[in-house]
MARDRENVO-796058 format. One record per atom (N, C-alpha, C): x negated, y, z; chain; residue number from 1; atom name. Coordinates in Angstrom, 3 decimals. Each point is the difference from the previous one (the first is absolute). Layout:
<rs>
<<X, Y, Z>, A, NUM, CA>
...
</rs>
This chain:
<rs>
<<39.006, 27.596, 86.288>, A, 1, N>
<<0.356, 1.112, 1.229>, A, 1, CA>
<<1.442, -1.560, 0.473>, A, 1, C>
<<1.240, 0.091, -0.877>, A, 2, N>
<<0.583, -1.099, 0.101>, A, 2, CA>
<<-0.563, -1.470, 0.169>, A, 2, C>
<<-0.666, -0.539, -0.304>, A, 3, N>
<<-1.082, -1.188, 0.897>, A, 3, CA>
<<-0.227, -0.011, 0.624>, A, 3, C>
<<-0.576, 1.435, 0.643>, A, 4, N>
<<-0.185, -0.209, 1.629>, A, 4, CA>
<<1.008, 0.325, 0.860>, A, 4, C>
<<0.813, 0.333, -0.643>, A, 5, N>
<<1.174, 0.341, 1.130>, A, 5, CA>
<<1.207, -1.342, -0.412>, A, 5, C>
<<-0.284, -0.968, -0.299>, A, 6, N>
<<0.824, -1.196, -0.402>, A, 6, CA>
<<0.030, -0.675, 1.331>, A, 6, C>
<<-1.215, -0.253, 0.793>, A, 7, N>
<<0.499, -0.711, 1.516>, A, 7, CA>
<<0.323, 0.805, 0.621>, A, 7, C>
<<0.465, 1.363, -0.176>, A, 8, N>
<<0.666, 0.173, 0.867>, A, 8, CA>
<<1.569, 0.094, -0.147>, A, 8, C>
<<0.164, 0.246, -0.802>, A, 9, N>
<<1.988, -0.455, -0.141>, A, 9, CA>
<<-0.142, 0.255, -1.073>, A, 9, C>
<<1.616, -0.009, -0.403>, A, 10, N>
<<0.107, -0.071, -2.102>, A, 10, CA>
<<-0.088, 1.559, -0.379>, A, 10, C>
<<-0.620, 0.084, -0.981>, A, 11, N>
<<-0.720, 0.910, -0.725>, A, 11, CA>
<<0.770, 0.658, -0.809>, A, 11, C>
<<0.605, -1.329, -0.825>, A, 12, N>
<<1.187, 0.334, -1.231>, A, 12, CA>
<<1.175, -0.543, 0.554>, A, 12, C>
<<1.199, 0.464, -0.491>, A, 13, N>
<<0.922, -0.217, -0.506>, A, 13, CA>
<<0.260, -1.500, 0.085>, A, 13, C>
<<0.879, -0.472, 0.631>, A, 14, N>
<<0.330, -1.260, -0.509>, A, 14, CA>
<<0.964, -0.286, -0.775>, A, 14, C>
<<1.526, 1.268, -0.373>, A, 15, N>
<<0.910, -0.347, -0.516>, A, 15, CA>
<<-0.220, 1.485, -0.949>, A, 15, C>
<<0.688, 0.083, -0.705>, A, 16, N>
<<0.050, 1.144, -0.871>, A, 16, CA>
<<1.400, 1.095, 0.141>, A, 16, C>
<<0.474, 0.654, -0.396>, A, 17, N>
<<0.769, 1.288, 0.512>, A, 17, CA>
<<1.382, -0.259, -0.668>, A, 17, C>
<<0.068, -1.135, -1.487>, A, 18, N>
<<1.084, -0.987, -0.590>, A, 18, CA>
<<0.318, -0.877, 1.044>, A, 18, C>
<<-0.712, -0.567, 1.041>, A, 19, N>
<<0.541, -1.249, 0.537>, A, 19, CA>
<<0.280, 0.445, 1.452>, A, 19, C>
<<-0.274, 1.050, 0.335>, A, 20, N>
<<0.388, 0.190, 1.442>, A, 20, CA>
<<-1.139, 1.267, 0.956>, A, 20, C>
<<0.278, -0.173, 1.180>, A, 21, N>
<<-1.142, 0.693, 0.749>, A, 21, CA>
<<-1.940, -0.122, 0.269>, A, 21, C>
<<-0.120, 0.687, 0.052>, A, 22, N>
<<-1.826, -0.393, -0.701>, A, 22, CA>
<<-0.411, -0.582, 1.887>, A, 22, C>
<<-0.771, -0.042, 0.074>, A, 23, N>
<<-0.679, -0.498, 1.297>, A, 23, CA>
<<-1.184, 1.074, 0.368>, A, 23, C>
<<0.284, 0.187, 1.115>, A, 24, N>
<<-1.039, 1.224, 0.520>, A, 24, CA>
<<-1.558, -0.624, -0.092>, A, 24, C>
<<-0.606, 0.940, -0.211>, A, 25, N>
<<-1.207, -0.454, -0.912>, A, 25, CA>
<<-1.359, 1.195, 0.792>, A, 25, C>
<<-1.107, -0.361, -0.326>, A, 26, N>
<<-0.636, 0.404, 1.068>, A, 26, CA>
<<-0.887, 1.488, -0.359>, A, 26, C>
<<0.637, 1.062, 0.126>, A, 27, N>
<<-0.730, 1.294, -0.475>, A, 27, CA>
<<-1.736, 0.465, 0.355>, A, 27, C>
<<-0.143, 1.181, -0.585>, A, 28, N>
<<-1.491, 0.131, 0.340>, A, 28, CA>
<<0.230, 1.174, 1.306>, A, 28, C>
<<1.563, 0.656, 0.555>, A, 29, N>
<<-0.015, 0.431, 1.184>, A, 29, CA>
<<-0.136, -0.916, 0.717>, A, 29, C>
<<0.737, -1.231, -0.295>, A, 30, N>
<<0.130, -0.993, 1.370>, A, 30, CA>
<<-1.664, -0.448, 0.176>, A, 30, C>
<<-1.128, -0.263, -0.921>, A, 31, N>
<<-1.094, -0.754, 0.856>, A, 31, CA>
<<-0.792, 1.042, -0.134>, A, 31, C>
<<-0.072, 1.737, -0.389>, A, 32, N>
<<-0.337, 1.030, 0.271>, A, 32, CA>
<<0.108, 0.060, 2.051>, A, 32, C>
<<0.986, -0.449, 0.681>, A, 33, N>
<<0.649, 0.687, 0.815>, A, 33, CA>
<<-0.538, -1.232, 0.825>, A, 33, C>
<<0.416, -1.160, -0.701>, A, 34, N>
<<-0.474, -1.250, 0.875>, A, 34, CA>
<<-1.552, 0.285, 0.324>, A, 34, C>
<<-0.656, 0.166, -1.284>, A, 35, N>
<<-1.577, 0.474, 0.519>, A, 35, CA>
<<-0.403, 0.950, 1.256>, A, 35, C>
<<0.716, 0.849, -0.429>, A, 36, N>
<<0.006, 0.948, 1.178>, A, 36, CA>
<<-0.220, -0.010, 1.728>, A, 36, C>
<<1.485, -1.334, -0.461>, A, 37, N>
<<0.387, -0.264, 1.546>, A, 37, CA>
<<-0.791, -1.146, 0.433>, A, 37, C>
<<-0.706, -0.906, -0.671>, A, 38, N>
<<-1.220, -0.793, 0.087>, A, 38, CA>
<<-1.435, 1.024, 0.463>, A, 38, C>
<<-0.605, 0.098, -0.829>, A, 39, N>
<<-1.110, 1.452, 0.011>, A, 39, CA>
<<0.584, 0.342, 1.658>, A, 39, C>
<<0.881, 0.447, 0.100>, A, 40, N>
<<-0.246, 1.008, 1.570>, A, 40, CA>
<<0.687, -1.130, 0.841>, A, 40, C>
<<0.259, -0.793, 0.084>, A, 41, N>
<<-0.690, -1.221, 1.223>, A, 41, CA>
<<-0.946, -0.459, 0.112>, A, 41, C>
<<-0.729, -0.167, -1.498>, A, 42, N>
<<-1.394, -0.282, 0.324>, A, 42, CA>
<<-0.927, 0.878, 0.165>, A, 42, C>
<<0.476, 1.153, -0.316>, A, 43, N>
<<-0.860, 1.645, 0.815>, A, 43, CA>
<<-0.108, -0.537, 1.661>, A, 43, C>
<<1.746, -0.052, 0.236>, A, 44, N>
<<0.435, 0.215, 1.502>, A, 44, CA>
<<-1.142, -1.261, 0.952>, A, 44, C>
<<-0.378, -1.520, -1.287>, A, 45, N>
<<-0.378, -0.634, 0.932>, A, 45, CA>
<<-2.002, 0.450, 0.251>, A, 45, C>
<<-0.296, 0.440, -1.709>, A, 46, N>
<<-1.528, 0.586, 1.021>, A, 46, CA>
<<-0.066, 1.324, 1.003>, A, 46, C>
<<0.704, 0.466, 0.219>, A, 47, N>
<<-0.285, 1.074, 0.357>, A, 47, CA>
<<0.857, -0.929, 1.814>, A, 47, C>
<<0.601, -0.750, 0.221>, A, 48, N>
<<0.090, -0.606, 1.071>, A, 48, CA>
<<-1.574, -1.003, 0.403>, A, 48, C>
<<-0.303, -0.691, -1.098>, A, 49, N>
<<-1.419, -0.690, 0.165>, A, 49, CA>
<<-1.013, 0.567, 0.194>, A, 49, C>
<<-0.386, 1.439, -0.369>, A, 50, N>
<<-0.948, 0.880, 0.357>, A, 50, CA>
<<0.381, 0.478, 1.384>, A, 50, C>
<<1.513, 0.080, 0.610>, A, 51, N>
<<0.025, 0.485, 1.381>, A, 51, CA>
<<-0.095, -1.761, 0.808>, A, 51, C>
<<-0.310, -0.746, -0.018>, A, 52, N>
<<-0.368, -1.209, 0.222>, A, 52, CA>
<<-1.487, -0.253, 0.233>, A, 52, C>
<<-0.717, 0.157, -1.257>, A, 53, N>
<<-1.048, 0.503, 0.155>, A, 53, CA>
<<-1.141, 0.630, 0.602>, A, 53, C>
<<0.648, 1.764, 0.474>, A, 54, N>
<<-0.454, 0.609, 0.839>, A, 54, CA>
<<-0.248, -0.034, 1.180>, A, 54, C>
<<-0.094, 0.744, 1.207>, A, 55, N>
<<-0.569, -0.227, 1.340>, A, 55, CA>
<<1.297, -0.208, 0.513>, A, 55, C>
<<1.215, 0.443, -0.240>, A, 56, N>
<<0.923, 0.448, 1.042>, A, 56, CA>
<<1.340, -1.023, -0.919>, A, 56, C>
<<-0.664, -0.678, -0.635>, A, 57, N>
<<1.219, -1.547, -0.961>, A, 57, CA>
<<0.292, -0.778, 1.317>, A, 57, C>
<<1.090, -0.754, -0.431>, A, 58, N>
<<0.746, -0.790, 0.942>, A, 58, CA>
<<0.887, -1.098, -1.056>, A, 58, C>
<<0.051, -1.234, 0.712>, A, 59, N>
<<0.649, -1.018, -0.730>, A, 59, CA>
<<1.190, 0.417, -0.810>, A, 59, C>
<<0.815, 0.721, 0.648>, A, 60, N>
<<1.294, 1.094, -0.493>, A, 60, CA>
<<0.188, 0.229, -1.915>, A, 60, C>
<<-1.516, 0.768, 0.298>, A, 61, N>
<<-0.652, 0.491, -1.190>, A, 61, CA>
<<-0.144, -0.754, -1.023>, A, 61, C>
<<-0.798, -1.387, 0.909>, A, 62, N>
<<-0.364, -1.156, -1.292>, A, 62, CA>
<<1.329, -0.972, -0.303>, A, 62, C>
<<1.209, 0.162, 0.721>, A, 63, N>
<<1.375, -0.714, 0.035>, A, 63, CA>
<<0.857, 0.718, -1.573>, A, 63, C>
<<-0.444, 1.714, 0.185>, A, 64, N>
<<0.809, 0.908, -0.877>, A, 64, CA>
<<-1.238, -0.216, -1.593>, A, 64, C>
<<-0.799, -0.158, 0.198>, A, 65, N>
<<-1.142, -0.299, -1.142>, A, 65, CA>
<<0.560, -1.300, -0.957>, A, 65, C>
<<0.615, -0.856, 0.494>, A, 66, N>
<<0.086, -0.927, -0.271>, A, 66, CA>
<<1.871, -0.382, -0.370>, A, 66, C>
<<0.723, 1.074, 0.846>, A, 67, N>
<<1.214, 0.022, -0.759>, A, 67, CA>
<<0.686, 0.625, -0.941>, A, 67, C>
<<-0.813, 0.970, -0.214>, A, 68, N>
<<0.078, 1.307, -1.543>, A, 68, CA>
<<0.138, -0.966, -0.886>, A, 68, C>
<<-0.944, -0.861, -0.524>, A, 69, N>
<<-0.006, -0.273, -0.963>, A, 69, CA>
<<0.987, -0.738, -0.385>, A, 69, C>
<<0.472, -1.088, 1.423>, A, 70, N>
<<1.265, -0.611, -0.360>, A, 70, CA>
<<1.236, 0.691, -0.427>, A, 70, C>
<<-0.062, 1.326, 0.889>, A, 71, N>
<<0.885, 1.039, -0.902>, A, 71, CA>
<<0.374, 0.356, -1.121>, A, 71, C>
<<-1.153, -0.276, -0.915>, A, 72, N>
<<-0.580, 0.215, -1.082>, A, 72, CA>
<<0.616, -1.062, -1.331>, A, 72, C>
<<-0.286, -1.176, 1.072>, A, 73, N>
<<0.593, -1.176, -0.831>, A, 73, CA>
<<0.919, -0.061, 0.187>, A, 73, C>
<<1.077, 0.086, 0.869>, A, 74, N>
<<1.278, -0.316, 0.076>, A, 74, CA>
<<0.641, 1.353, -0.646>, A, 74, C>
<<0.057, 1.286, -0.266>, A, 75, N>
<<0.159, 0.884, -1.169>, A, 75, CA>
<<-0.151, -0.727, -1.313>, A, 75, C>
<<-0.800, -0.934, -0.537>, A, 76, N>
<<0.084, -0.393, -0.880>, A, 76, CA>
<<0.844, -1.223, -0.421>, A, 76, C>
<<0.044, -0.678, 0.702>, A, 77, N>
<<0.964, -1.516, 0.676>, A, 77, CA>
<<1.361, 1.098, -0.441>, A, 77, C>
<<0.507, 1.032, 1.103>, A, 78, N>
<<1.596, 0.124, -0.095>, A, 78, CA>
<<0.279, 0.867, -1.650>, A, 78, C>
<<-1.287, 0.680, -0.097>, A, 79, N>
<<0.158, 0.503, -1.541>, A, 79, CA>
<<0.164, -0.965, -0.747>, A, 79, C>
<<-0.104, -1.253, -0.123>, A, 80, N>
<<-0.113, -0.869, -1.208>, A, 80, CA>
<<1.397, -1.216, 0.403>, A, 80, C>
<<0.198, 0.487, 1.512>, A, 81, N>
<<1.328, -1.391, 0.243>, A, 81, CA>
<<1.226, 0.788, -0.162>, A, 81, C>
<<-0.040, 1.514, -0.150>, A, 82, N>
<<0.965, 1.255, -0.329>, A, 82, CA>
<<0.344, -0.122, -1.238>, A, 82, C>
<<-0.952, 0.034, -1.451>, A, 83, N>
<<0.539, -0.705, -1.384>, A, 83, CA>
<<0.307, -0.913, 0.002>, A, 83, C>
<<-0.452, -1.479, 0.684>, A, 84, N>
<<0.428, -1.099, -0.259>, A, 84, CA>
<<1.638, 0.138, 0.827>, A, 84, C>
<<0.243, 0.716, 1.043>, A, 85, N>
<<1.848, -0.039, 0.251>, A, 85, CA>
<<0.865, 0.417, -0.634>, A, 85, C>
<<-0.794, 1.143, -0.594>, A, 86, N>
<<0.643, 1.156, -1.196>, A, 86, CA>
<<0.338, -0.614, -1.058>, A, 86, C>
<<-1.068, -0.825, -0.192>, A, 87, N>
<<0.469, -0.889, -1.423>, A, 87, CA>
<<0.765, -0.915, 0.184>, A, 87, C>
<<-0.140, -1.120, 0.420>, A, 88, N>
<<0.720, -0.895, 0.708>, A, 88, CA>
<<1.808, 0.653, 0.341>, A, 88, C>
<<0.116, 1.072, 0.906>, A, 89, N>
<<1.271, 0.327, -0.084>, A, 89, CA>
<<0.750, 1.020, -1.696>, A, 89, C>
<<-1.448, 0.289, -1.077>, A, 90, N>
<<0.709, 0.404, -1.458>, A, 90, CA>
<<0.207, -1.109, -0.332>, A, 90, C>
<<-0.772, -1.366, 0.192>, A, 91, N>
<<0.641, -1.063, -0.689>, A, 91, CA>
<<1.231, -0.553, 0.053>, A, 91, C>
<<0.335, 0.065, 1.714>, A, 92, N>
<<0.913, -0.545, 0.994>, A, 92, CA>
<<1.307, 0.685, -0.690>, A, 92, C>
<<0.110, 1.308, -0.605>, A, 93, N>
<<1.359, 0.679, -0.783>, A, 93, CA>
<<-0.193, -0.209, -0.612>, A, 93, C>
<<-0.785, 0.391, -1.199>, A, 94, N>
<<0.053, -0.684, -1.273>, A, 94, CA>
<<0.921, -1.244, -0.459>, A, 94, C>
<<-0.960, -1.175, 0.794>, A, 95, N>
<<0.741, -1.316, -0.107>, A, 95, CA>
<<1.438, -0.327, 0.612>, A, 95, C>
<<0.160, 0.580, 0.739>, A, 96, N>
<<1.522, 0.083, 1.048>, A, 96, CA>
<<1.230, 0.652, -0.652>, A, 96, C>
<<1.216, -0.875, -0.124>, A, 97, N>
<<0.894, 0.493, -0.770>, A, 97, CA>
<<1.414, 0.585, 1.104>, A, 97, C>
<<-0.504, 0.251, 1.566>, A, 98, N>
<<0.983, 0.732, 0.532>, A, 98, CA>
<<-1.040, 1.255, 0.978>, A, 98, C>
<<0.929, 0.605, 0.998>, A, 99, N>
<<-0.960, 0.626, 0.727>, A, 99, CA>
<<-0.827, 0.079, 0.736>, A, 99, C>
<<0.735, -1.809, 0.991>, A, 100, N>
<<-0.489, -0.501, 0.607>, A, 100, CA>
<<-1.148, -0.650, -0.367>, A, 100, C>
<<-0.792, 0.627, -0.588>, A, 101, N>
<<-1.588, -0.776, -0.295>, A, 101, CA>
<<-1.131, -0.537, 0.612>, A, 101, C>
<<-0.127, 1.131, 0.987>, A, 102, N>
<<-0.724, -0.251, 1.169>, A, 102, CA>
<<0.049, -1.246, 0.556>, A, 102, C>
<<1.371, -0.556, 0.273>, A, 103, N>
<<0.479, -1.011, 0.667>, A, 103, CA>
<<-0.345, -0.975, -0.645>, A, 103, C>
<<-0.217, -0.258, -1.298>, A, 104, N>
<<0.148, -0.789, -1.106>, A, 104, CA>
<<-1.604, -0.153, -0.400>, A, 104, C>
<<-0.975, 0.635, 0.595>, A, 105, N>
<<-1.554, 0.087, -0.325>, A, 105, CA>
<<-0.254, -1.056, 1.649>, A, 105, C>
<<0.618, 0.664, 0.927>, A, 106, N>
<<-0.360, -0.789, 1.068>, A, 106, CA>
<<0.573, -1.265, 0.089>, A, 106, C>
<<1.158, -0.488, -0.405>, A, 107, N>
<<0.278, -1.105, -0.364>, A, 107, CA>
<<-1.151, -0.889, -0.889>, A, 107, C>
<<-0.556, 0.147, -1.030>, A, 108, N>
<<-0.601, -0.237, -1.011>, A, 108, CA>
<<-1.125, -0.386, 0.870>, A, 108, C>
<<-0.789, 0.997, 0.666>, A, 109, N>
<<-1.091, -0.520, 0.756>, A, 109, CA>
<<-0.090, -0.577, 1.147>, A, 109, C>
<<1.357, 0.044, 1.064>, A, 110, N>
<<-0.253, -0.896, 1.399>, A, 110, CA>
<<1.212, -0.913, 0.244>, A, 110, C>
<<0.446, -0.170, -1.306>, A, 111, N>
<<1.181, -0.972, 0.081>, A, 111, CA>
<<1.163, 0.586, 1.186>, A, 111, C>
<<0.478, -1.186, 0.081>, A, 112, N>
<<1.466, 0.047, 0.766>, A, 112, CA>
<<-0.504, -0.203, 1.803>, A, 112, C>
<<-1.228, 0.641, 0.057>, A, 113, N>
<<-0.080, -0.985, 1.628>, A, 113, CA>
<<0.119, 1.449, 0.594>, A, 113, C>
<<1.051, -0.746, 1.317>, A, 114, N>
<<0.242, 1.246, 1.065>, A, 114, CA>
<<-0.508, 0.100, 0.827>, A, 114, C>
<<-0.338, 1.017, 1.132>, A, 115, N>
<<-0.811, 0.117, 0.749>, A, 115, CA>
<<0.822, 0.755, 1.219>, A, 115, C>
<<-0.337, -1.133, 1.304>, A, 116, N>
<<0.554, 0.441, 0.764>, A, 116, CA>
<<-0.822, -0.105, 1.306>, A, 116, C>
<<0.752, 1.065, 1.375>, A, 117, N>
<<-1.044, 0.501, 0.479>, A, 117, CA>
<<0.581, -1.182, 1.414>, A, 117, C>
<<-0.828, -1.073, 0.841>, A, 118, N>
<<0.203, -0.936, 0.966>, A, 118, CA>
<<0.814, 1.501, 1.435>, A, 118, C>
<<1.085, -0.659, 0.383>, A, 119, N>
<<0.686, 0.404, 0.768>, A, 119, CA>
<<-0.392, 0.061, 1.643>, A, 119, C>
<<-1.375, -0.464, -0.173>, A, 120, N>
<<-0.868, -0.096, 1.321>, A, 120, CA>
<<-1.030, 1.093, 0.000>, A, 120, C>
<<-0.015, 0.743, -0.854>, A, 121, N>
<<-1.151, 0.956, -1.011>, A, 121, CA>
<<0.183, 1.199, 0.678>, A, 121, C>
<<1.438, 0.422, 0.389>, A, 122, N>
<<0.918, 1.144, -0.595>, A, 122, CA>
<<0.243, -0.138, 1.930>, A, 122, C>
<<-0.016, 1.553, 0.608>, A, 123, N>
<<0.128, 0.086, 1.042>, A, 123, CA>
<<2.007, -0.075, 0.445>, A, 123, C>
<<0.454, -0.606, 1.202>, A, 124, N>
<<1.279, -0.607, -0.084>, A, 124, CA>
<<1.050, 1.902, 0.175>, A, 124, C>
<<0.855, 0.117, -0.632>, A, 125, N>
<<0.775, 1.335, 0.067>, A, 125, CA>
<<0.762, -0.007, 1.458>, A, 125, C>
<<0.229, 0.982, 0.297>, A, 126, N>
<<0.436, -0.290, 1.206>, A, 126, CA>
<<1.386, 0.719, -0.397>, A, 126, C>
<<0.978, -1.370, 0.595>, A, 127, N>
<<1.431, 0.122, 0.459>, A, 127, CA>
<<0.934, 0.631, 0.778>, A, 127, C>
<<0.475, 1.464, -0.800>, A, 128, N>
<<0.953, 0.875, 1.307>, A, 128, CA>
<<1.098, 0.347, -0.379>, A, 128, C>
<<0.965, 0.213, 0.499>, A, 129, N>
<<1.468, 0.652, -0.056>, A, 129, CA>
<<-0.275, 1.235, -0.541>, A, 129, C>
<<1.301, -0.006, -0.466>, A, 130, N>
<<0.169, 1.526, -0.645>, A, 130, CA>
<<-0.181, 1.378, 0.956>, A, 130, C>
<<0.780, -0.463, 0.997>, A, 131, N>
<<0.172, 0.591, 1.646>, A, 131, CA>
<<-1.306, 0.894, 0.251>, A, 131, C>
<<-0.969, -1.242, 0.472>, A, 132, N>
<<-1.508, -0.111, 0.511>, A, 132, CA>
<<-0.738, 0.995, -1.207>, A, 132, C>
<<0.066, -0.165, -1.500>, A, 133, N>
<<-0.525, 0.939, -0.827>, A, 133, CA>
<<0.265, 0.957, 0.294>, A, 133, C>
<<1.285, 0.489, 0.270>, A, 134, N>
<<0.709, 1.235, -0.472>, A, 134, CA>
<<-0.808, 0.684, 1.494>, A, 134, C>
<<0.064, -0.650, 1.196>, A, 135, N>
<<-0.474, 0.724, 0.493>, A, 135, CA>
<<-1.862, 0.192, 0.765>, A, 135, C>
<<-0.307, -1.180, -0.886>, A, 136, N>
<<-1.131, 0.935, 0.109>, A, 136, CA>
<<-1.008, 0.964, -0.821>, A, 136, C>
<<1.386, 0.620, -1.057>, A, 137, N>
<<-0.363, 0.629, -0.976>, A, 137, CA>
<<1.018, 1.116, -0.367>, A, 137, C>
<<0.605, -0.033, 1.297>, A, 138, N>
<<1.032, 1.242, 0.399>, A, 138, CA>
<<-1.032, 1.531, -0.204>, A, 138, C>
<<0.831, 1.062, -0.456>, A, 139, N>
<<-0.739, 1.227, -0.283>, A, 139, CA>
<<-0.303, 0.371, 1.615>, A, 139, C>
<<-1.548, 0.973, 0.266>, A, 140, N>
<<0.051, 0.483, 1.418>, A, 140, CA>
<<-0.342, 1.162, -0.002>, A, 140, C>
<<0.076, 0.681, -1.413>, A, 141, N>
<<0.110, 1.778, 0.736>, A, 141, CA>
<<0.934, 0.212, 0.433>, A, 141, C>
<<-0.518, 1.502, 0.862>, A, 142, N>
<<0.843, 0.607, 0.980>, A, 142, CA>
<<0.067, -0.532, 1.203>, A, 142, C>
<<-0.056, -0.830, 0.364>, A, 143, N>
<<0.377, -0.713, 1.238>, A, 143, CA>
<<-1.055, -0.259, 1.120>, A, 143, C>
<<0.048, -0.080, 0.723>, A, 144, N>
<<-1.182, 0.103, 1.226>, A, 144, CA>
<<-0.098, -1.837, 0.225>, A, 144, C>
<<0.487, -0.750, -0.102>, A, 145, N>
<<-0.048, -1.175, 0.171>, A, 145, CA>
<<-1.159, -0.104, -1.958>, A, 145, C>
<<-1.458, -0.543, 0.916>, A, 146, N>
<<-1.017, -0.038, -1.012>, A, 146, CA>
<<-0.036, -1.595, -0.402>, A, 146, C>
<<1.183, -0.890, 0.769>, A, 147, N>
<<-0.323, -1.181, -0.718>, A, 147, CA>
<<-0.866, -1.198, 1.091>, A, 147, C>
<<-0.392, 0.315, 1.418>, A, 148, N>
<<-1.335, -0.325, 0.350>, A, 148, CA>
<<-1.245, -0.406, -0.285>, A, 148, C>
<<-0.446, 1.444, -0.729>, A, 149, N>
<<-0.876, 0.750, -0.040>, A, 149, CA>
<<-0.714, 0.536, 1.128>, A, 149, C>
<<-1.427, -0.450, 0.115>, A, 150, N>
<<-1.130, 0.485, 1.126>, A, 150, CA>
<<-0.103, 1.461, -0.125>, A, 150, C>
<<0.909, 0.815, 0.622>, A, 151, N>
<<0.067, 1.753, 0.743>, A, 151, CA>
<<-0.687, 0.158, 0.700>, A, 151, C>
<<-0.809, -0.893, 0.563>, A, 152, N>
<<-0.930, 1.076, 1.208>, A, 152, CA>
<<-1.323, 0.571, -0.629>, A, 152, C>
<<0.101, 0.949, 1.027>, A, 153, N>
<<-1.139, 0.840, -0.948>, A, 153, CA>
<<0.330, 1.231, -1.124>, A, 153, C>
<<1.613, -0.025, -0.592>, A, 154, N>
<<0.005, 0.520, -0.871>, A, 154, CA>
<<0.757, 1.078, 0.529>, A, 154, C>
<<-0.462, 1.743, -0.436>, A, 155, N>
<<1.251, 0.995, 0.691>, A, 155, CA>
<<0.737, 0.043, -1.342>, A, 155, C>
<<1.508, -0.941, 0.059>, A, 156, N>
<<1.463, -0.224, -0.836>, A, 156, CA>
<<0.930, 1.435, 0.734>, A, 156, C>
<<0.325, 0.580, -0.465>, A, 157, N>
<<0.672, 1.333, -0.273>, A, 157, CA>
<<1.146, -0.728, 0.760>, A, 157, C>
<<0.787, 0.660, 1.040>, A, 158, N>
<<1.555, -0.873, 0.641>, A, 158, CA>
<<0.609, 0.879, -1.072>, A, 158, C>
<<1.236, -1.096, 0.476>, A, 159, N>
<<1.090, 0.402, -1.026>, A, 159, CA>
<<0.970, 0.870, 1.021>, A, 159, C>
<<0.915, 1.277, -0.591>, A, 160, N>
<<0.886, 0.378, 1.255>, A, 160, CA>
<<1.101, -0.355, 0.066>, A, 160, C>
</rs>
């Protein structure tokens, strides 16, 4: 069983209890749930394929028949990445000497590169003064002045 699951992720613990935290392992319940999810997606693909082959089938059913197996493959991919990322986090936490271990892991992986957004990509910010801002955002509850809203056709109550 362990050899069959070796391609799925880590099956055995890399460190023991004396050396630090253990890696996440592939468990039978995880595999069972993953197999059930993949079987459900394959069943839904078969159902859509039979709908497509029937007299009332459309190309939308054909699209779904191809789409459902992709969801099943995504479940397997997502599970493998989850195990990989969790084990990487455990390794980073065990090897770091300060509480900011995630920053150290990112620095080791990506280096000191700085990412910036080009100013021409962002929309320009409006420049207004405080008085204009306060005039635009003053409370209007309880006043008859609706700030230029079009009230044609509305039965508004008249104030006394």
